[in-house]
C-alpha positions, 0 to 999 in steps of 0.5 A: 500500500502506498502511503502519503507523506505527512506533509504540511499541505493544508489541502491534504487535510485527510492525510494529516488527520490520518497520520495524527489519528493513528499516532495516538490510538494504538494503546486504546485497545488495552484500555477500551476492550470490554467497553463500548469503545473497543467495538467502536474503535475496532482494535482487535475486533476485526473492524477493517478501517481501524485495523488497516490504518492503525499500522500505517501511522507507525510506518516510520517506526517499522516495528509493526508487521504489515497487516493484510486487508481486503476491501476499499478505502476512499479518502478525500482531500480538504475543503476549506471552511470557517468555524469558531472564527478560524479556518478548518479543512473538512474531509471525508473517509470511508471503508468498505470490506466484508466485515465492516463499513464505516464513514468518517467526517473530519476537521483539521486546523493547521496551527503552524506548518508542523502543528495540527488540531484534528477532530474525527466523527465516525460511524461504524457498523453501517449497512454495506450499501453505505459505500458502493461502487457503481462502476470500476474506479467510481465510489458512492458514499451515501449512508442512510440517514437512519444510521447517521442522524443526527450526527452527520449526513454524507452523500458524495461521489468519487470519480476516478481520473487515473490509476496506479497498480501497487507493487505487491509480493502477493495479492494486488492493489489499485490506487485510483486518483480523482475527484470527490464532490457532493453534500456533507453536513456535520453537527459537531456538538461544540457550540464554538463550531456549530454545524458544518455544511448542509444537505443542500449545497454541493461542495468539492474537495481539493486533491489529492482524492484517492480510492484504494482497492486492496486485495491482501497486497503485501508490498514489495518495497521495504519500509524506511529504517527508523532509529529512535523512540516511540512511546504510547500511553493511555488513560481514562482521565481528561478534563475534556470529557469522559473519553479515553485519552491516548499519547503518542511520542516519536523521536528520530533523527532531528524530528520529535513529535508529540500527539495527544488525543481523546476518544469519546463514544457518542450517544447518537447515532449508534456506533458513533465516536468522536476523536480529538487530536493535537500534534506538534513538534516538541523538544528532544526526547532523551534516553538516559540509562533506562529513563525516557524524558518527554519534554514540551515547549509550553505552547501547544503542549505543557507539562512533561512525561518521564518513562522508566523502561521496565517490565517485559520486552519483545524484540522484533527484527525486520529488513529496512531500507535507507536510500539504496542500502538495506539494513536489519532493524531491531525493535525492542518493545517494553510492554509495561513501562512505568510513567513516573511523571505524566502531567502532559496537557494538550491545549486545543480550541475544542474541547479545550484542555485535554490531560493525559492523566494517570496512565493505565496502559503503555508501551515503549519501543527503542528502534536501532539499525 
């Protein structure tokens, strides 16, 4: 599968959102399973959209094996809107497989060239007819209002203008590029943002708009080598509401990024969630002995976290590539590191402050090659 780069292109709002979303949610399964969240998020439950996209955010830290997927993934670019007195980019994604059909509407707010606030409203377990393909390379996203009201209304069409066959060791995949237009209405639930779009006005989304038709493709290309640290943590404590809060922190080369997100099950419609994210570059994450320190700049994020690399470990080795050279990458994952300090706070336009709180589940990985 081909992955778009995580670039500060505001037209590529969906790619930005996707990268942020799957940076902060992998630990959610441990905290959420056994409750409503687990089924909604789809971690470990066979929800194709979640399980397929989850490893992609960790493509740079390549300690996760490639997951096979058989189905379709449609993703729009961004459509510029104004809400709460600031500019956002509206985008739509949809997943169709034999086990799951889901639709998401997203808002992404660029804070700077490398910082973003994003929000995802998703409805899972939709009728299979919610996403159809009336012709090869054409897709219709039109879930019934009985399944999405009062949260959203989506009626958009993807039309293909070109296609590319992915290079697969086994299986196959075709990536279609084209246009997406139609009607989208989102009731955000935030008084500051109100209702976005309408059921009467047709809008078009900026490129890139893509539709990926995947038939268990195993890519022939090796992942890029990763040398650095990756930390995931989750808690149920947050000032932004009663949701699950998750942290993702990544350090490699000259790039250090912190993401904090909160997922909240919505009361209506059935099988709906909202996830709020903030991601920003932060000061260097450091390792001293067996202690990782995650500092912040005091702007988008305040506070810090200190992680002691304790508990059991799992070691993975895999092939990777840097330029034209191939290497063996070693990833050592600490399955239960101890957070001795965790007062990280994300400062979002909505819902406001989101705290990491007391960590209930975590993992930390050190990659070398």
